[in-house]
N, C-alpha and C positions, 0 to 999 in steps of 0.2 A: 674581414670588416663586419662591423655590427650595424644595425639599423639606425639607432639613435642614442645619443648620450646627452647628458645635461651637465654643463661645465660652469660652475660658479667661479667667477674671476674677481679677486680683490686687488684692483690695480694700484691701490695705495695701502694695501694691508689693512690694519686696524685703524689707520689714521682717520680722524673725524674732526669736524669743526664744532660739533656738539659734545656734551659730556653727560649723556643720558644715564641716570642712576641705575636703571635696570638692564643696561646693555650686557650681553654675554661676552663682549670683548671690552677691554679697558682702553679704548682708542683715545688718543689725544693728538692735537695738531702737531706737536713736536715729533710724533712717531711716523709722520707721513714719509713713506719711501716709495716713490713711483716705480712701477714695473718698467724695466728697460724694453726698448723696441726689439732687441734680440730675443729676450725671453717671451715677449708677446708673439713674435713671429713663430718661434718654435712651438709654443703652445697651440696656436691656431693651426699650424701645418700638421702637427701630430694628431690633433683632434680630427681634422679633415681626412687624414689617412686611415683613421681608426673607425670612423662612423660616416654614414651617408648624410645624416641629419645631426646638427649640433645646436642645441639650445644653450645660449650663453646668457647667464645671469650676472650682470655687473653689480657687485655687492661691496660691502665694507665692514666696518667703518663707513665712510662717505665716498663713493666712487667718483663723484663729480670733481673731487679734488685733483684727479688725474689730469683734468683740463681737456678742452675740446680738441687741440692738436693730437693728443694721444688717441682719442676716440676716432678721429678722422683716419689716423693710421690703421687702427683696428678694422674700420669699415673697408678701407682699401685692400688690406690683406685678405679679408674674408671674400671680397669680390673676385680675387684672383685664384681662389681655391675651389676644388671640385665639390665640396660638401654644401648642403643647404643649411645656411646659418639663420637662426632667429634670435634676435637680441631683446633683452629686457633689462631695464635699470631699476634697482631698488635703492631709492635715494630719500634723504630727509627733506628734499626740495628747497632748503633754505638758500641754496646757491643757484637756483633755477631762474636765470634771467632770460630775456627775450632771445639772445643768441643761442642759449642752450635749447630753448623750446623749438626754435627753427631747425636746429640740427637734429633733434629727436624726431620731429615731424618729417623732415626731408628724407631721413634714413629709415623710416618705418619702424622705429624702436618703440617697444611698449615701455611704460614707466609706471611705477607704483611708489607709494610713500608710506610713512608711519604717522598715524594721527590718532589721538585718544579721544576724539569727538568733542569733548567739553573743554573750553580753554583752560580753566584752573586745574583740571585733572591732567591734561596734557603738559602744561607748563611745570607742574610739580615734579615731573620726572624727565621730560624732554627739554632740556635747557642748555644754554651755553655754560662755559666754565665759570663765568662770573655770576651765574644764577638767572640771567635773563631768559624768559621763556621763548619758545620758537613757534608758538601756535600761529601767529599772524603771518609769519614768513612762509609756513607750510601752506596755509590757505591761499596766499598770494601765488605760490607756485602752481597749485591746483587750478586756479582761475586763469593763469597764463596759458596752461595747456588747453584748457577748455576754450579759450578765446581763439585758438587755432584749430578747433575741432577735434582735439585729442582727448579721448576718454582716459580716465585713470581710476585707481582704487587705492584703498588704504588698509594697513594692518594696525589694529589697536591692540594694546597689551593690557590684560586684566591684572592690575596690581591692587595693593591694599587701598589705594586712593579711589579705586572704582567700586569697591565692595559697597553694596547698598545703593549705588548710583548708576548701575548698568543700564537701567531703562532711560535715564537721561542721555546716556551715550547713544542708545538706539534712536532716540528722538533727534539727536544732533545729526546723526548720519542720514536720517530721513529728511531733515531740513536741508542738508547739503546735497541730497540726492546722489549719494556717493556709495559705490560698491565697497564692501568692507569685510574684513575678517576680524575675529577676536581670538587672540592667542593668550594662553595663561602665562603669567610670570613664572619663569623657571628658576634661574639662578643668575645673579649679577656677578660680573667679573670685577666689579669695583672693590667691594669689601664686604665683610660679614655684617656690618651695620646696615648697609643698603639692603642686604638680603632679609634681615630681620624686620626692617621697616616696611618693605614692599611685599613680603611673602604672602601668598594666599594658599589655602588648602585645596586639595582636590574636591572636597565637599563644597566649598564656597564657589569654585569654578563651575561645578555641576549645577548647583542651585541657580546660579545666574544664567547659565546657558539654557536651562529648562524654561525659565521665565521669558527669556528672549525668543526662544523657539516658539513657545505658545503664542506670543505676540505676533511674530513674523508669519506664522502659518496662515493667519487669518487677516493679514494686512495687505490688501491688494495694491496699496500705494507705496509700499516700502521698496527701496532699492535692494539690489541683491545683497543678502547676508550670506556670504559664501560658506562660512563655518557651519551654519545650520544646514545649508544645502548639501554639504559634504557628508555630514552625519546621516542624512536621509538617503543620499545616493549609495553610501556604503552599506546601509542596511538592505537596500533593494538589490544592488548589483555586486556587493562585496568590495573590499578594499583593493583587491588586485585589479579592479577595473579602472582605478584612478590613473589618469594620464600623468599627473604630477601630484606629489604628496608623499607620505610615507608608504613604503613598500609597494610601488607600482609593479605589476606583473611578477610579484613574488618578493623581490627585495630591491630597494632603492640603490643598494650597493652594486647591482649589475650595471647601472647606468649613470650614477652620480659621482662627481668629484668636485673638490674645491681647490683652487690654486691661489696661493698667496703671492705677494708682489715679487718675491725673490724666486718664484718658480716652484717652491715646495708644495706638495700635494697632500690633501687630507680628505677623509670621507665626507665631511660636513663642516659648515662654517663654525660650529661649536667646538670642533677639534683643533682649530688653528693653534699652532705653537705647542701642541701636546707632542712631545718627542716620540712617544710610543705609537702615536697614530699617524706619523709621517710616512706616506706611501712612496716617497721618492721625490724626484725633482724633474720637471719637464725639460730642463736643459741637458740632463744626463740619461734619463730613463725613458723607455718606450711606454706607450699607453698600455700595451699588453702586460708588461711587468707591473705597472701601477695598479691595474685592475685585478692582478693576481697576487697582490701583496698579502702576506699572512694575516695582517690585522684586518684587512678587508674580507679575506676568505672566512675568517671567524664570524664577522658580521653577517655574511651571507648564510651562515648556518642557522640564523634566527628563524624560527618557524613555530607553529602551534604545537609541534612535537617536542621542541627543545626548550621552550620557555615555560616555567612552572605555572600550572593553573590554566594555561590557554586551551589545552585540548578539551577540557571539560566545559569551557565557557560557552554559553549559548550565543554570544555575539562574536565568536572567534572569526567568522568570515568577514564581518564588518570591520573589526579592529585589526585583524592580522598581526597580533602581538604588539600593536602600538609602535613606538619609535625606538629604534635601536640606539640612536644617538643620545636621546634623553636618558634611556636606561643606563648607558655607559657613564654618562656625565654624573649621575647620582650614585651609581653602584660600582663603577669600575669594571663592569663586565658586560660585554655585548649581548649576552644571552639572559641578562637579568630582566625582571619584570619592570615594565614602564610604570613609574610612580603615579601616573595619572590613571592607571587602570580602574580604580574605584569610580572616578569621574566618568570615564567612558561607559562603564556598565550602567550607571544611573541615568545618563543621558539617553543611551540607546533604549534602555528599558522604558523610559518615559515616552519616547517617540512611538514605540510599539504599542504601549498602553493607549496613547492618544488615538492612534490609527484604529485600534481595535474598537474603541468606543464609537468612533465615527462610523465604522462599518456596521456595528450593531444598530446604530441610529438609522442608517440607510435601510437596513433590512426591515426594521420595525415600521418605517414609513411605507415601504413597499407592500407590507402585509396589511396595512390599514385600508 
């Protein structure tokens, strides 16, 4: 038995009530296939037998489409098992009514959403199939949780619509007083046209992050900007110190799996429905065999020794080779270079330069 694993569960697979253009899965309402109670029970039982602590991330698509009865069954099963379960729901919040909020609060479930800060930026990509934006519904969900004393946070995605307007997004999250992250647009599963329209370069992402970090470092009234904090933490303590994120304690592949609605298992949500990345099925395979699958074993080989250019990089401890999933997604090789490598280097370099200048300023003041 291991200490802790992180199990991302997609209870309705890629099914979603939205049709976000930049989504890494092509979820549609007609694709909703709810996980059966038998599969749910096997997954939770095998997880509890394999690890003392199980962090469950309910994901999608849109996980709330599974319905409250499904989640009540999940909570009941977890309570009967020996492992310590911790639950987190990543939802678009558009389905978050008062009944859902009460359920989340009563069961101590953490919840996060996706929000691009500024209404027109958000609605340009996060919309329904008929083109209607979802911004107001997401904000309403946030406020419902807050009215019951439940804190939440949001992930924003840096797309072409946000280029040159990232400081507006910063101000919007400050106005909302909302914990947030900023993830770069990687690759849409919709179509090539969406990729071309929304694509941003590593340089654009780095330049925006540098401006945001400079603002955030000296803004005492800002809510937590977790992306900036993570870059700083990794420079100080190294990427392996991260509890959650890419490459905790060496490789995220030692602890992380994703389970689709039919029980199929993958290394990451971005691998769903990739035949070569299928690690098995919880209905038929043991957790030991799933975590020892050859595809996963190759991903575990990723290190500063095996990824080209990492051994010589001055930020290798902070970055720890970046993300194996993104590298595979772009290059078809688990040991390939993360395409965001140039952005990481520029961001880490700027933070170091900023801190160095501050240190010199302090020393100069002390000498006067």
